[in-house]
BAFI-3210 file (N, C-alpha, C; in Angstrom, 3 decimals, decimal comma, padded with zeros to 6 digits):
// residues 158
n [1|2|3|4|5|6|7|8|9|10|11|12|13|14|15|16|17|18|19|20|21|22|23|24|25|26|27|28|29|30|31|32|33|34|35|36|37|38|39|40|41|42|43|44|45|46|47|48|49|50|51|52|53|54|55|56|57|58|59|60|61|62|63|64|65|66|67|68|69|70|71|72|73|74|75|76|77|78|79|80|81|82|83|84|85|86|87|88|89|90|91|92|93|94|95|96|97|98|99|100|101|102|103|104|105|106|107|108|109|110|111|112|113|114|115|116|117|118|119|120|121|122|123|124|125|126|127|128|129|130|131|132|133|134|135|136|137|138|139|140|141|142|143|144|145|146|147|148|149|150|151|152|153|154|155|156|157|158]
n.u [000,815|002,010|003,733|001,931|000,737|002,942|003,461|001,139|001,375|003,794|002,991|001,083|002,740|004,404|002,503|001,754|004,122|004,869|003,224|004,105|006,757|006,341|005,109|007,210|009,075|007,607|007,521|010,103|010,287|011,597|011,049|011,068|013,539|012,825|010,053|009,869|011,081|009,292|006,966|007,955|008,474|005,878|004,651|006,112|005,379|002,628|002,825|003,914|001,793|-000,151|000,996|000,850|-001,931|-002,519|-001,254|-002,808|-005,363|-004,790|-004,431|-007,045|-008,417|-007,158|-008,035|-010,784|-010,739|-009,684|-011,656|-013,966|-015,056|-014,951|-016,919|-016,390|-013,704|-013,099|-014,239|-012,576|-010,201|-010,834|-011,253|-008,678|-007,263|-008,431|-007,655|-004,900|-004,708|-005,593|-003,519|-001,296|-002,059|-001,970|000,765|001,825|000,730|001,968|004,612|004,526|003,931|006,282|008,067|007,017|007,534|010,215|010,563|011,990|011,026|008,051|007,525|008,914|007,486|005,004|005,603|006,243|003,760|002,224|003,427|002,774|-000,038|-000,367|000,817|-000,920|-003,227|-002,524|-002,278|-004,933|-006,239|-005,028|-005,884|-008,654|-008,826|-007,823|-009,760|-012,102|-011,417|-011,163|-013,774|-015,152|-014,116|-015,107|-017,877|-018,086|-017,205|-019,164|-021,471|-020,887|-020,824|-023,499|-024,734|-023,724|-024,855|-027,561|-027,678|-027,181|-029,459|-031,441|-030,810|-031,363|-034,111|-035,056]
n.v [-001,177|001,221|001,626|002,067|004,441|006,164|006,152|007,343|009,821|010,739|010,904|012,956|015,046|015,266|016,012|018,542|019,898|021,751|023,932|024,573|025,252|027,468|029,244|029,649|030,940|033,228|034,602|035,579|037,276|039,960|043,456|045,648|048,225|050,582|050,643|050,968|053,487|055,077|054,923|056,123|058,758|059,603|059,475|061,415|063,739|063,803|064,140|066,722|068,178|067,640|068,981|071,622|071,918|071,633|073,928|075,915|075,353|075,909|078,679|079,469|078,612|080,218|082,744|082,489|082,147|084,591|086,364|085,783|085,496|083,995|081,142|080,174|080,044|077,635|075,938|076,489|075,491|072,787|072,308|072,830|070,800|068,576|069,009|068,826|066,165|064,906|065,699|064,506|061,846|061,689|062,152|059,897|057,885|058,356|058,036|055,369|054,273|054,936|053,338|050,824|050,834|050,501|047,894|044,770|042,274|040,232|039,217|040,981|043,300|042,569|042,465|045,151|046,327|045,156|046,294|048,961|048,934|048,209|050,437|052,496|051,687|052,078|054,857|055,602|054,655|056,269|058,807|058,522|058,295|060,815|062,447|061,715|062,557|065,304|065,987|065,335|067,281|069,597|069,190|069,234|071,865|073,256|072,522|073,669|076,394|076,688|076,161|078,300|080,451|079,853|080,181|082,924|083,962|082,911|084,137|086,796|086,794|086,066]
n.w [000,000|000,658|-001,453|-003,536|-002,621|-002,596|-005,315|-006,380|-005,149|-006,267|-008,940|-008,790|-007,948|-010,183|-012,085|-011,220|-011,344|-013,469|-012,780|-010,205|-010,782|-012,493|-010,710|-008,895|-010,557|-011,158|-008,735|-008,557|-010,652|-012,384|-012,342|-015,059|-015,441|-016,822|-016,489|-013,712|-013,444|-014,932|-013,328|-011,010|-011,939|-012,630|-010,141|-008,772|-010,203|-009,617|-006,893|-006,700|-007,774|-005,830|-003,673|-004,619|-004,761|-002,074|-001,027|-002,271|-001,148|001,470|001,390|000,753|003,045|004,944|004,097|004,582|007,334|008,165|007,291|008,786|012,205|015,536|015,982|013,499|013,373|014,621|012,730|010,588|011,612|011,763|009,044|008,089|009,374|008,167|005,512|005,855|006,619|004,255|002,562|003,807|003,490|000,699|000,263|001,600|000,026|-002,484|-001,766|-001,117|-003,638|-004,921|-003,449|-004,098|-006,810|-006,789|-006,140|-006,793|-007,144|-007,052|-004,529|-002,881|-003,464|-002,425|000,305|000,779|000,201|002,224|004,500|004,023|004,199|006,877|008,141|007,277|008,542|011,232|011,231|010,687|012,995|014,913|014,046|014,377|017,144|017,947|016,779|018,157|020,738|020,283|019,431|021,760|023,469|022,203|022,511|025,293|025,837|024,407|025,811|028,276|027,578|026,778|029,220|030,748|029,320|029,710|032,473|032,663|031,389|033,063|035,542|034,917|034,580|037,055]
ca.u [000,000|002,919|004,248|000,853|000,594|004,084|003,284|000,106|001,965|004,760|002,227|000,508|003,860|004,814|001,428|001,756|005,484|004,911|002,581|005,040|007,900|005,883|004,895|008,538|009,649|006,804|007,919|011,394|010,206|012,114|010,321|012,039|013,975|012,036|008,733|010,041|011,354|008,043|006,094|008,556|008,254|004,454|004,379|006,711|004,521|001,406|003,208|004,041|000,434|-000,808|001,554|000,264|-003,324|-002,509|-000,925|-003,988|-006,423|-004,346|-004,731|-008,498|-008,768|-006,670|-008,932|-012,034|-010,461|-009,498|-012,910|-015,015|-014,478|-015,749|-017,024|-015,817|-012,306|-013,066|-014,511|-011,346|-009,233|-011,256|-010,972|-007,226|-006,851|-008,861|-006,753|-003,587|-004,832|-005,607|-002,176|-000,449|-002,451|-001,441|002,219|002,076|000,377|002,993|005,829|004,312|004,072|007,718|008,676|006,580|008,221|011,593|010,578|012,587|010,315|006,686|007,522|009,334|006,345|003,971|006,041|006,097|002,318|001,791|003,919|002,003|-001,389|-000,254|001,081|-002,146|-004,152|-002,098|-002,625|-006,382|-006,584|-004,564|-006,798|-009,957|-008,688|-007,697|-011,055|-013,055|-011,010|-011,477|-015,227|-015,521|-013,765|-016,063|-019,181|-017,971|-017,179|-020,479|-022,405|-020,549|-021,302|-024,958|-025,071|-023,439|-025,872|-028,812|-027,562|-027,338|-030,872|-032,212|-030,564|-032,003|-035,562|-035,393]
ca.v [000,000|002,354|001,806|002,687|005,812|006,922|006,255|008,383|011,089|011,145|011,280|014,281|016,001|015,443|016,718|019,941|020,441|022,990|025,013|024,936|025,938|028,781|030,088|030,006|031,935|034,449|035,306|036,217|038,053|041,312|044,543|046,391|049,529|051,632|050,676|051,562|054,912|055,713|055,047|057,120|060,097|059,932|059,704|062,711|064,767|063,846|064,669|068,175|068,698|067,573|070,074|072,864|071,947|071,875|075,345|076,687|075,173|076,607|080,100|079,632|078,480|081,409|083,846|082,266|082,369|086,020|087,071|085,503|085,239|083,178|079,697|079,825|079,722|076,191|075,297|076,621|074,557|071,458|072,261|072,745|069,452|067,641|069,230|068,281|064,699|064,516|065,903|063,453|060,606|061,731|061,958|058,502|057,074|058,492|057,413|053,931|053,958|055,015|052,130|049,681|050,906|050,057|046,450|043,995|041,005|040,293|038,985|042,244|044,215|042,138|042,889|046,611|046,585|044,765|047,324|050,189|048,743|048,260|051,825|053,272|051,302|052,762|056,274|055,731|054,485|057,482|059,905|058,274|058,624|062,271|063,036|061,514|063,448|066,671|066,159|065,341|068,612|070,558|068,977|069,712|073,338|073,711|072,342|074,681|077,680|076,672|076,268|079,685|081,308|079,590|080,792|084,375|084,212|082,590|085,145|088,034|086,681|085,751]
ca.w [000,000|000,693|-002,811|-004,309|-002,122|-003,117|-006,756|-006,601|-004,716|-007,295|-010,131|-008,512|-007,960|-011,581|-012,796|-010,807|-011,440|-014,255|-012,022|-009,128|-011,404|-012,973|-009,535|-008,381|-011,469|-011,058|-007,525|-008,761|-011,880|-012,191|-012,986|-015,870|-014,934|-017,484|-015,843|-012,385|-013,632|-015,362|-012,163|-010,117|-012,514|-012,515|-008,722|-008,426|-010,787|-008,826|-005,576|-006,866|-007,939|-004,527|-002,863|-005,131|-004,334|-000,631|-000,817|-002,661|-000,164|002,688|001,175|000,856|004,463|005,635|003,738|005,319|008,752|008,371|007,018|009,768|013,525|016,441|015,785|012,202|013,645|014,842|011,439|009,801|012,191|011,311|007,603|007,936|009,787|007,117|004,383|006,223|006,571|002,835|002,021|004,359|002,827|-000,672|000,367|001,958|-001,141|-003,515|-001,234|-001,267|-005,059|-005,191|-002,890|-004,904|-008,099|-006,575|-005,859|-007,879|-007,282|-006,544|-003,084|-002,267|-003,615|-001,474|001,640|000,829|000,269|003,565|005,421|003,778|004,733|008,335|008,530|007,059|009,607|012,448|011,070|010,819|014,409|015,591|013,687|015,001|018,563|018,058|016,427|019,255|021,832|019,873|019,479|023,175|023,979|021,647|023,142|026,673|025,810|023,961|026,923|029,295|027,072|026,863|030,639|031,148|028,712|030,406|033,790|032,468|031,098|034,260|036,578|034,505|034,743|038,442]
c.u [000,867|003,462|003,204|000,681|001,715|003,952|002,265|000,666|002,960|004,058|001,625|001,599|004,294|003,777|001,443|003,130|005,533|004,290|003,512|006,228|007,514|005,683|006,226|009,181|008,921|007,209|009,220|011,437|010,675|011,298|011,344|012,324|013,141|010,658|008,830|010,272|010,091|007,127|006,638|008,305|006,797|004,092|004,934|005,863|003,241|001,665|003,316|002,654|-000,322|-000,304|000,984|-001,185|-003,418|-002,217|-002,125|-005,104|-006,072|-004,650|-006,223|-008,931|-008,330|-007,574|-010,255|-011,844|-010,322|-010,822|-013,944|-014,371|-015,339|-015,717|-016,464|-014,335|-012,154|-013,299|-013,270|-010,284|-009,555|-010,931|-009,477|-006,724|-007,243|-007,947|-005,377|-003,611|-004,838|-004,207|-001,220|-000,763|-001,899|000,067|002,558|001,793|001,487|004,334|005,728|004,457|005,552|008,428|008,302|007,296|009,666|011,702|011,106|011,923|008,913|006,648|007,961|008,191|005,239|004,338|005,875|004,620|001,787|002,205|003,108|000,603|-001,361|-000,058|-000,174|-003,165|-003,814|-002,449|-004,123|-006,829|-006,194|-005,496|-008,160|-009,925|-008,622|-009,029|-012,049|-012,708|-011,383|-012,982|-015,738|-015,248|-014,759|-017,432|-019,158|-017,988|-018,525|-021,506|-022,156|-021,035|-022,824|-025,413|-024,850|-024,491|-027,230|-028,797|-027,733|-028,796|-031,717|-032,032|-031,215|-033,518|-035,954|-035,426]
c.v [001,252|002,654|002,489|004,148|006,683|007,143|007,343|009,746|011,601|011,587|012,672|015,342|016,298|016,245|018,207|020,597|021,704|024,180|025,496|025,718|027,338|029,732|030,549|031,082|033,265|035,267|036,072|037,041|039,476|042,308|045,369|047,786|050,657|051,752|051,318|053,067|055,660|055,936|056,105|058,536|060,522|060,230|061,058|063,856|064,914|064,434|066,195|068,801|068,685|068,688|071,414|073,004|072,224|073,342|076,224|076,567|075,857|078,104|080,368|079,572|079,705|082,603|083,720|082,592|083,852|086,777|086,901|085,151|084,248|081,707|079,252|079,500|078,217|075,437|075,350|075,658|073,133|071,288|072,095|071,355|068,413|067,774|068,637|066,756|064,207|064,631|064,812|062,103|060,559|061,499|060,497|057,582|057,135|057,924|055,898|053,479|053,954|053,773|050,904|049,654|050,426|048,555|045,693|042,646|041,169|040,061|040,241|043,266|043,857|042,567|044,396|046,971|046,265|045,812|048,613|050,074|048,826|049,692|052,683|052,951|051,994|054,242|056,474|055,593|055,742|058,660|059,733|058,642|060,136|062,958|062,880|062,391|064,896|066,929|066,163|066,695|069,659|070,426|069,504|071,238|073,908|073,617|073,382|076,060|077,766|076,830|077,694|080,641|081,111|080,248|082,306|084,726|083,981|083,633|086,482|087,985|086,464|086,949]
c.w [000,000|-000,690|-003,676|-003,902|-002,646|-004,617|-007,094|-006,252|-005,748|-008,569|-009,958|-008,548|-009,391|-012,365|-012,464|-010,884|-012,291|-013,517|-010,912|-009,680|-011,868|-011,803|-008,946|-009,247|-011,366|-009,843|-007,722|-010,042|-011,601|-012,983|-013,771|-015,288|-015,531|-016,840|-014,465|-012,490|-014,038|-014,165|-011,200|-010,627|-012,363|-011,061|-008,287|-008,967|-009,973|-007,444|-005,627|-006,997|-006,610|-003,616|-003,310|-004,669|-002,834|-000,338|-001,174|-001,646|001,151|002,575|001,307|002,315|005,244|005,336|004,489|006,791|009,063|008,245|008,129|011,107|014,299|016,121|014,444|012,363|013,894|013,542|010,549|010,308|011,736|009,836|007,354|008,303|008,748|005,905|004,652|006,158|005,122|002,235|002,522|003,713|001,410|-000,663|000,667|000,766|-002,176|-003,047|-001,364|-002,708|-005,430|-004,672|-003,723|-006,246|-007,978|-006,330|-007,075|-008,060|-006,704|-005,039|-002,341|-002,334|-002,626|-000,058|001,808|000,975|001,664|004,598|005,274|004,376|006,254|008,813|008,363|008,142|010,914|012,391|011,266|012,273|015,189|015,307|014,336|016,481|018,757|017,757|017,557|020,450|021,522|019,950|020,917|023,810|023,479|022,307|024,571|026,725|025,385|025,071|028,010|028,856|027,143|028,305|031,143|030,599|029,389|031,786|033,700|032,226|032,349|035,332|036,215|034,736|036,184|039,318]
res [x|x|x|x|x|x|x|x|x|x|x|x|x|x|x|x|x|x|x|x|x|x|x|x|x|x|x|x|x|x|x|x|x|x|x|x|x|x|x|x|x|x|x|x|x|x|x|x|x|x|x|x|x|x|x|x|x|x|x|x|x|x|x|x|x|x|x|x|x|x|x|x|x|x|x|x|x|x|x|x|x|x|x|x|x|x|x|x|x|x|x|x|x|x|x|x|x|x|x|x|x|x|x|x|x|x|x|x|x|x|x|x|x|x|x|x|x|x|x|x|x|x|x|x|x|x|x|x|x|x|x|x|x|x|x|x|x|x|x|x|x|x|x|x|x|x|x|x|x|x|x|x|x|x|x|x|x|x]
***
């Protein structure tokens, strides 16, 4: 029975040998230098455009902040933080593309992609925590202001 099992096992190995060999070669497939350079140039161009857009949006936010006072200052701060987050995300994306373009094999590219996904997840968790703390602060301050205003109204009518 062992001989039959070994025979079947060897037959299966032989049948899948071309697939195994192709998969091994695919993992070590080199990405041409011209392709990597093209991706790097496109990523750099997009990075410059993102920086220009960020500078323009910063000017718009500054104009809004200057024109209006009070609670709009908080809205401008929120807008600025959102813009900064988008810009950081764009920078991280293009840096990741640049790293991926430098990968010489699919296994190296997979590792780079895995590292990028993990890093983005950490950033998202950090932002979620900061946002919840910020909103908690705003709600607390809003409630205190409402309480103070109610106290002023109540003391005037009493």
